[in-house]
A tleap script that builds the chain and sets N, CA, C and O, in Angstrom:
source leaprc.protein.ff14SB
mol = sequence {
  NMET ALA GLY ILE ILE ASP THR ILE LYS LEU
  ALA GLY THR LEU VAL LEU ALA ILE PRO ALA
  ALA LEU ALA GLY ILE ASP MET LEU THR ASN
  GLY GLN THR ALA ILE GLY ALA THR LEU ILE
  GLY LEU ALA ILE GLY LEU VAL VAL ILE GLN
  HIE TRP LEU THR MET PRO THR ASP ILE PRO
  GLU LEU LEU ALA LYS ARG VAL VAL GLY THR
  VAL ALA GLU GLU PRO GLU SER GLU PRO ASP
  ASP ASP CARG
}
set mol.1.N position { 51.086 170.407 -110.022 }
set mol.1.CA position { 50.482 171.643 -110.475 }
set mol.1.C position { 49.820 171.378 -111.819 }
set mol.1.O position { 50.467 170.930 -112.766 }
set mol.2.N position { 48.556 171.652 -111.889 }
set mol.2.CA position { 47.807 171.396 -113.114 }
set mol.2.C position { 47.988 172.554 -114.079 }
set mol.2.O position { 47.935 173.724 -113.702 }
set mol.3.N position { 48.204 172.191 -115.332 }
set mol.3.CA position { 48.347 173.200 -116.357 }
set mol.3.C position { 47.012 173.505 -117.013 }
set mol.3.O position { 45.976 172.952 -116.644 }
set mol.4.N position { 47.060 174.387 -117.983 }
set mol.4.CA position { 45.840 174.788 -118.676 }
set mol.4.C position { 45.245 173.625 -119.459 }
set mol.4.O position { 44.023 173.509 -119.557 }
set mol.5.N position { 46.090 172.764 -120.018 }
set mol.5.CA position { 45.592 171.615 -120.786 }
set mol.5.C position { 44.845 170.651 -119.864 }
set mol.5.O position { 43.791 170.132 -120.232 }
set mol.6.N position { 45.380 170.413 -118.679 }
set mol.6.CA position { 44.714 169.532 -117.714 }
set mol.6.C position { 43.373 170.108 -117.280 }
set mol.6.O position { 42.407 169.368 -117.096 }
set mol.7.N position { 43.312 171.411 -117.117 }
set mol.7.CA position { 42.068 172.066 -116.724 }
set mol.7.C position { 41.020 171.948 -117.819 }
set mol.7.O position { 39.846 171.711 -117.532 }
set mol.8.N position { 41.432 172.110 -119.068 }
set mol.8.CA position { 40.501 171.977 -120.195 }
set mol.8.C position { 40.008 170.540 -120.317 }
set mol.8.O position { 38.835 170.308 -120.608 }
set mol.9.N position { 40.892 169.582 -120.099 }
set mol.9.CA position { 40.477 168.174 -120.141 }
set mol.9.C position { 39.462 167.868 -119.051 }
set mol.9.O position { 38.480 167.168 -119.295 }
set mol.10.N position { 39.693 168.387 -117.852 }
set mol.10.CA position { 38.756 168.171 -116.755 }
set mol.10.C position { 37.404 168.819 -117.052 }
set mol.10.O position { 36.359 168.232 -116.773 }
set mol.11.N position { 37.423 170.021 -117.613 }
set mol.11.CA position { 36.168 170.696 -117.943 }
set mol.11.C position { 35.395 169.902 -118.995 }
set mol.11.O position { 34.172 169.790 -118.910 }
set mol.12.N position { 36.091 169.358 -119.976 }
set mol.12.CA position { 35.430 168.537 -120.989 }
set mol.12.C position { 34.814 167.280 -120.401 }
set mol.12.O position { 33.731 166.863 -120.811 }
set mol.13.N position { 35.493 166.686 -119.454 }
set mol.13.CA position { 34.956 165.495 -118.790 }
set mol.13.C position { 33.741 165.852 -117.937 }
set mol.13.O position { 32.755 165.116 -117.908 }
set mol.14.N position { 33.822 166.984 -117.245 }
set mol.14.CA position { 32.703 167.395 -116.402 }
set mol.14.C position { 31.466 167.751 -117.215 }
set mol.14.O position { 30.345 167.616 -116.725 }
set mol.15.N position { 31.658 168.208 -118.459 }
set mol.15.CA position { 30.514 168.493 -119.331 }
set mol.15.C position { 29.695 167.225 -119.549 }
set mol.15.O position { 28.472 167.292 -119.679 }
set mol.16.N position { 30.351 166.085 -119.589 }
set mol.16.CA position { 29.640 164.816 -119.761 }
set mol.16.C position { 29.199 164.208 -118.431 }
set mol.16.O position { 28.145 163.575 -118.361 }
set mol.17.N position { 29.988 164.391 -117.385 }
set mol.17.CA position { 29.706 163.715 -116.117 }
set mol.17.C position { 28.607 164.401 -115.306 }
set mol.17.O position { 27.804 163.718 -114.669 }
set mol.18.N position { 28.555 165.708 -115.314 }
set mol.18.CA position { 27.577 166.412 -114.486 }
set mol.18.C position { 26.134 166.117 -114.901 }
set mol.18.O position { 25.310 165.840 -114.030 }
set mol.19.N position { 25.791 166.163 -116.203 }
set mol.19.CA position { 24.397 165.821 -116.552 }
set mol.19.C position { 24.022 164.384 -116.184 }
set mol.19.O position { 22.886 164.121 -115.788 }
set mol.20.N position { 24.970 163.458 -116.313 }
set mol.20.CA position { 24.681 162.075 -115.929 }
set mol.20.C position { 24.449 161.967 -114.428 }
set mol.20.O position { 23.554 161.247 -113.987 }
set mol.21.N position { 25.251 162.678 -113.644 }
set mol.21.CA position { 25.074 162.645 -112.192 }
set mol.21.C position { 23.753 163.292 -111.780 }
set mol.21.O position { 23.065 162.789 -110.891 }
set mol.22.N position { 23.401 164.394 -112.416 }
set mol.22.CA position { 22.131 165.052 -112.089 }
set mol.22.C position { 20.937 164.177 -112.468 }
set mol.22.O position { 19.951 164.113 -111.733 }
set mol.23.N position { 21.027 163.511 -113.605 }
set mol.23.CA position { 19.956 162.586 -113.991 }
set mol.23.C position { 19.879 161.425 -113.004 }
set mol.23.O position { 18.787 160.970 -112.666 }
set mol.24.N position { 21.020 160.949 -112.546 }
set mol.24.CA position { 21.041 159.876 -111.551 }
set mol.24.C position { 20.412 160.298 -110.236 }
set mol.24.O position { 19.674 159.529 -109.619 }
set mol.25.N position { 20.704 161.521 -109.807 }
set mol.25.CA position { 20.106 162.026 -108.567 }
set mol.25.C position { 18.593 162.152 -108.723 }
set mol.25.O position { 17.836 161.817 -107.812 }
set mol.26.N position { 18.159 162.637 -109.888 }
set mol.26.CA position { 16.723 162.766 -110.137 }
set mol.26.C position { 16.042 161.400 -110.117 }
set mol.26.O position { 14.949 161.256 -109.569 }
set mol.27.N position { 16.679 160.413 -110.705 }
set mol.27.CA position { 16.092 159.068 -110.721 }
set mol.27.C position { 16.076 158.444 -109.326 }
set mol.27.O position { 15.154 157.706 -108.979 }
set mol.28.N position { 17.110 158.748 -108.527 }
set mol.28.CA position { 17.119 158.244 -107.152 }
set mol.28.C position { 15.956 158.817 -106.348 }
set mol.28.O position { 15.328 158.108 -105.562 }
set mol.29.N position { 15.676 160.089 -106.546 }
set mol.29.CA position { 14.581 160.708 -105.796 }
set mol.29.C position { 13.214 160.254 -106.292 }
set mol.29.O position { 12.229 160.340 -105.559 }
set mol.30.N position { 13.143 159.768 -107.538 }
set mol.30.CA position { 11.868 159.299 -108.084 }
set mol.30.C position { 11.653 157.805 -107.868 }
set mol.30.O position { 10.653 157.258 -108.333 }
set mol.31.N position { 12.556 157.145 -107.184 }
set mol.31.CA position { 12.357 155.740 -106.856 }
set mol.31.C position { 13.031 154.754 -107.784 }
set mol.31.O position { 12.921 153.547 -107.565 }
set mol.32.N position { 13.712 155.208 -108.791 }
set mol.32.CA position { 14.430 154.304 -109.697 }
set mol.32.C position { 15.880 154.199 -109.226 }
set mol.32.O position { 16.793 154.782 -109.810 }
set mol.33.N position { 16.053 153.445 -108.164 }
set mol.33.CA position { 17.353 153.433 -107.491 }
set mol.33.C position { 18.447 152.759 -108.306 }
set mol.33.O position { 19.588 153.221 -108.290 }
set mol.34.N position { 18.140 151.699 -109.007 }
set mol.34.CA position { 19.178 150.979 -109.756 }
set mol.34.C position { 19.744 151.842 -110.881 }
set mol.34.O position { 20.962 151.945 -111.030 }
set mol.35.N position { 18.882 152.451 -111.658 }
set mol.35.CA position { 19.348 153.290 -112.774 }
set mol.35.C position { 20.033 154.545 -112.240 }
set mol.35.O position { 21.055 154.971 -112.777 }
set mol.36.N position { 19.474 155.136 -111.188 }
set mol.36.CA position { 20.069 156.334 -110.612 }
set mol.36.C position { 21.458 156.082 -110.050 }
set mol.36.O position { 22.379 156.863 -110.287 }
set mol.37.N position { 21.610 154.999 -109.310 }
set mol.37.CA position { 22.922 154.664 -108.750 }
set mol.37.C position { 23.922 154.342 -109.850 }
set mol.37.O position { 25.103 154.672 -109.742 }
set mol.38.N position { 23.444 153.697 -110.911 }
set mol.38.CA position { 24.329 153.383 -112.038 }
set mol.38.C position { 24.820 154.651 -112.718 }
set mol.38.O position { 26.004 154.760 -113.038 }
set mol.39.N position { 23.934 155.604 -112.942 }
set mol.39.CA position { 24.337 156.861 -113.582 }
set mol.39.C position { 25.320 157.645 -112.712 }
set mol.39.O position { 26.285 158.213 -113.224 }
set mol.40.N position { 25.084 157.678 -111.424 }
set mol.40.CA position { 26.006 158.377 -110.524 }
set mol.40.C position { 27.365 157.675 -110.507 }
set mol.40.O position { 28.405 158.333 -110.529 }
set mol.41.N position { 27.355 156.365 -110.469 }
set mol.41.CA position { 28.610 155.610 -110.510 }
set mol.41.C position { 29.370 155.825 -111.806 }
set mol.41.O position { 30.595 155.950 -111.796 }
set mol.42.N position { 28.654 155.871 -112.923 }
set mol.42.CA position { 29.310 156.125 -114.205 }
set mol.42.C position { 29.901 157.530 -114.265 }
set mol.42.O position { 30.985 157.723 -114.816 }
set mol.43.N position { 29.200 158.506 -113.705 }
set mol.43.CA position { 29.716 159.873 -113.699 }
set mol.43.C position { 30.991 159.971 -112.858 }
set mol.43.O position { 31.969 160.597 -113.268 }
set mol.44.N position { 30.969 159.353 -111.693 }
set mol.44.CA position { 32.163 159.359 -110.838 }
set mol.44.C position { 33.302 158.602 -111.518 }
set mol.44.O position { 34.448 159.051 -111.506 }
set mol.45.N position { 32.985 157.466 -112.102 }
set mol.45.CA position { 34.004 156.680 -112.804 }
set mol.45.C position { 34.615 157.424 -113.978 }
set mol.45.O position { 35.812 157.301 -114.238 }
set mol.46.N position { 33.810 158.186 -114.683 }
set mol.46.CA position { 34.315 158.949 -115.824 }
set mol.46.C position { 35.360 159.963 -115.387 }
set mol.46.O position { 36.400 160.103 -116.030 }
set mol.47.N position { 35.093 160.664 -114.306 }
set mol.47.CA position { 36.049 161.667 -113.817 }
set mol.47.C position { 37.309 160.996 -113.285 }
set mol.47.O position { 38.419 161.464 -113.541 }
set mol.48.N position { 37.142 159.896 -112.543 }
set mol.48.CA position { 38.302 159.212 -111.968 }
set mol.48.C position { 39.178 158.614 -113.071 }
set mol.48.O position { 40.403 158.728 -113.028 }
set mol.49.N position { 38.558 157.991 -114.037 }
set mol.49.CA position { 39.331 157.383 -115.129 }
set mol.49.C position { 40.048 158.447 -115.941 }
set mol.49.O position { 41.201 158.256 -116.327 }
set mol.50.N position { 39.385 159.563 -116.205 }
set mol.50.CA position { 40.034 160.634 -116.963 }
set mol.50.C position { 41.234 161.177 -116.205 }
set mol.50.O position { 42.232 161.560 -116.816 }
set mol.51.N position { 41.148 161.213 -114.890 }
set mol.51.CA position { 42.241 161.764 -114.086 }
set mol.51.C position { 43.444 160.813 -114.029 }
set mol.51.O position { 44.587 161.268 -114.070 }
set mol.52.N position { 43.204 159.514 -113.936 }
set mol.52.CA position { 44.288 158.561 -113.711 }
set mol.52.C position { 44.767 157.828 -114.951 }
set mol.52.O position { 45.885 157.313 -114.960 }
set mol.53.N position { 43.958 157.766 -115.993 }
set mol.53.CA position { 44.307 156.987 -117.174 }
set mol.53.C position { 45.209 157.790 -118.105 }
set mol.53.O position { 44.945 158.959 -118.387 }
set mol.54.N position { 46.259 157.160 -118.572 }
set mol.54.CA position { 47.142 157.794 -119.545 }
set mol.54.C position { 46.768 157.290 -120.932 }
set mol.54.O position { 46.860 156.096 -121.218 }
set mol.55.N position { 46.350 158.202 -121.779 }
set mol.55.CA position { 45.959 157.860 -123.143 }
set mol.55.C position { 47.177 157.951 -124.055 }
set mol.55.O position { 48.148 158.628 -123.718 }
set mol.56.N position { 47.140 157.284 -125.198 }
set mol.56.CA position { 48.265 157.398 -126.131 }
set mol.56.C position { 48.506 158.833 -126.602 }
set mol.56.O position { 49.632 159.190 -126.947 }
set mol.57.N position { 47.468 159.647 -126.619 }
set mol.57.CA position { 47.666 161.038 -127.021 }
set mol.57.C position { 48.335 161.865 -125.929 }
set mol.57.O position { 48.812 162.966 -126.206 }
set mol.58.N position { 48.384 161.366 -124.693 }
set mol.58.CA position { 49.015 162.082 -123.590 }
set mol.58.C position { 50.521 161.841 -123.513 }
set mol.58.O position { 51.226 162.574 -122.818 }
set mol.59.N position { 51.016 160.843 -124.205 }
set mol.59.CA position { 52.436 160.485 -124.107 }
set mol.59.C position { 53.351 161.609 -124.578 }
set mol.59.O position { 54.332 161.890 -123.890 }
set mol.60.N position { 53.091 162.281 -125.723 }
set mol.60.CA position { 53.976 163.397 -126.093 }
set mol.60.C position { 53.990 164.514 -125.049 }
set mol.60.O position { 55.035 165.119 -124.810 }
set mol.61.N position { 52.857 164.791 -124.432 }
set mol.61.CA position { 52.803 165.817 -123.399 }
set mol.61.C position { 53.637 165.416 -122.186 }
set mol.61.O position { 54.351 166.244 -121.621 }
set mol.62.N position { 53.547 164.151 -121.784 }
set mol.62.CA position { 54.341 163.682 -120.646 }
set mol.62.C position { 55.834 163.736 -120.946 }
set mol.62.O position { 56.633 164.109 -120.088 }
set mol.63.N position { 56.203 163.361 -122.167 }
set mol.63.CA position { 57.615 163.430 -122.549 }
set mol.63.C position { 58.112 164.871 -122.575 }
set mol.63.O position { 59.235 165.152 -122.155 }
set mol.64.N position { 57.279 165.782 -123.067 }
set mol.64.CA position { 57.678 167.192 -123.110 }
set mol.64.C position { 57.867 167.741 -121.703 }
set mol.64.O position { 58.805 168.503 -121.467 }
set mol.65.N position { 57.009 167.379 -120.772 }
set mol.65.CA position { 57.159 167.829 -119.393 }
set mol.65.C position { 58.449 167.299 -118.781 }
set mol.65.O position { 59.130 168.004 -118.037 }
set mol.66.N position { 58.778 166.046 -119.102 }
set mol.66.CA position { 59.996 165.451 -118.554 }
set mol.66.C position { 61.238 166.124 -119.135 }
set mol.66.O position { 62.200 166.377 -118.409 }
set mol.67.N position { 61.227 166.416 -120.442 }
set mol.67.CA position { 62.370 167.067 -121.083 }
set mol.67.C position { 62.544 168.477 -120.543 }
set mol.67.O position { 63.662 168.889 -120.232 }
set mol.68.N position { 61.452 169.217 -120.430 }
set mol.68.CA position { 61.541 170.579 -119.910 }
set mol.68.C position { 62.047 170.561 -118.478 }
set mol.68.O position { 62.798 171.452 -118.081 }
set mol.69.N position { 61.656 169.579 -117.704 }
set mol.69.CA position { 62.113 169.487 -116.323 }
set mol.69.C position { 63.604 169.233 -116.221 }
set mol.69.O position { 64.247 169.719 -115.290 }
set mol.70.N position { 64.168 168.483 -117.154 }
set mol.70.CA position { 65.598 168.209 -117.090 }
set mol.70.C position { 66.419 169.319 -117.715 }
set mol.70.O position { 67.537 169.581 -117.271 }
set mol.71.N position { 65.894 169.973 -118.727 }
set mol.71.CA position { 66.643 171.032 -119.399 }
set mol.71.C position { 66.607 172.324 -118.597 }
set mol.71.O position { 67.620 173.018 -118.501 }
set mol.72.N position { 65.481 172.651 -118.030 }
set mol.72.CA position { 65.301 173.935 -117.351 }
set mol.72.C position { 65.469 173.806 -115.842 }
set mol.72.O position { 64.636 174.295 -115.078 }
set mol.73.N position { 66.525 173.160 -115.420 }
set mol.73.CA position { 66.781 173.064 -113.993 }
set mol.73.C position { 67.259 174.413 -113.474 }
set mol.73.O position { 67.907 175.172 -114.194 }
set mol.74.N position { 66.936 174.701 -112.234 }
set mol.74.CA position { 67.366 175.954 -111.647 }
set mol.74.C position { 68.860 175.900 -111.348 }
set mol.74.O position { 69.351 174.899 -110.827 }
set mol.75.N position { 69.579 176.959 -111.672 }
set mol.75.CA position { 71.025 176.959 -111.410 }
set mol.75.C position { 71.308 177.051 -109.911 }
set mol.75.O position { 70.534 177.613 -109.135 }
set mol.76.N position { 72.429 176.486 -109.546 }
set mol.76.CA position { 72.839 176.565 -108.154 }
set mol.76.C position { 73.306 177.980 -107.863 }
set mol.76.O position { 73.941 178.619 -108.702 }
set mol.77.N position { 72.991 178.464 -106.676 }
set mol.77.CA position { 73.393 179.825 -106.335 }
set mol.77.C position { 74.895 179.844 -106.059 }
set mol.77.O position { 75.424 178.983 -105.355 }
set mol.78.N position { 75.563 180.834 -106.625 }
set mol.78.CA position { 77.007 180.960 -106.447 }
set mol.78.C position { 77.276 182.041 -105.391 }
set mol.78.O position { 76.613 183.079 -105.383 }
set mol.79.N position { 78.234 181.801 -104.512 }
set mol.79.CA position { 78.546 182.815 -103.494 }
set mol.79.C position { 79.203 184.036 -104.133 }
set mol.79.O position { 79.930 183.922 -105.119 }
set mol.80.N position { 78.935 185.197 -103.555 }
set mol.80.CA position { 79.557 186.425 -104.046 }
set mol.80.C position { 80.997 186.505 -103.550 }
set mol.80.O position { 81.246 186.450 -102.346 }
set mol.81.N position { 81.944 186.634 -104.477 }
set mol.81.CA position { 83.347 186.759 -104.124 }
set mol.81.C position { 83.825 188.201 -104.227 }
set mol.81.O position { 85.025 188.458 -104.136 }
set mol.82.N position { 82.904 189.153 -104.418 }
set mol.82.CA position { 83.276 190.558 -104.641 }
set mol.82.C position { 83.531 191.293 -103.329 }
set mol.82.O position { 83.917 192.460 -103.386 }
set mol.83.N position { 83.353 190.723 -102.203 }
set mol.83.CA position { 83.518 191.440 -100.935 }
set mol.83.C position { 84.920 191.643 -100.594 }
set mol.83.O position { 85.224 192.231 -99.557 }
savepdb mol mol.pdb
quit
């Protein structure tokens, strides 16, 4: 489940990747296939790397998620003995 921080990171990456991909598509249609394919590949690579790469600034966030997951475990349901 993606959080708000992950969504903001993806939006920031797409701000850079979409114009490069659009320029690549335009160059492909104008006959500059090498530059166009390179720009499209770089745009795709930027999104993929941002999604899979763990940066040093992401480590505190990952640790916080792990701590919250262990501390905030759901309690086991107890049977009602009041009957």
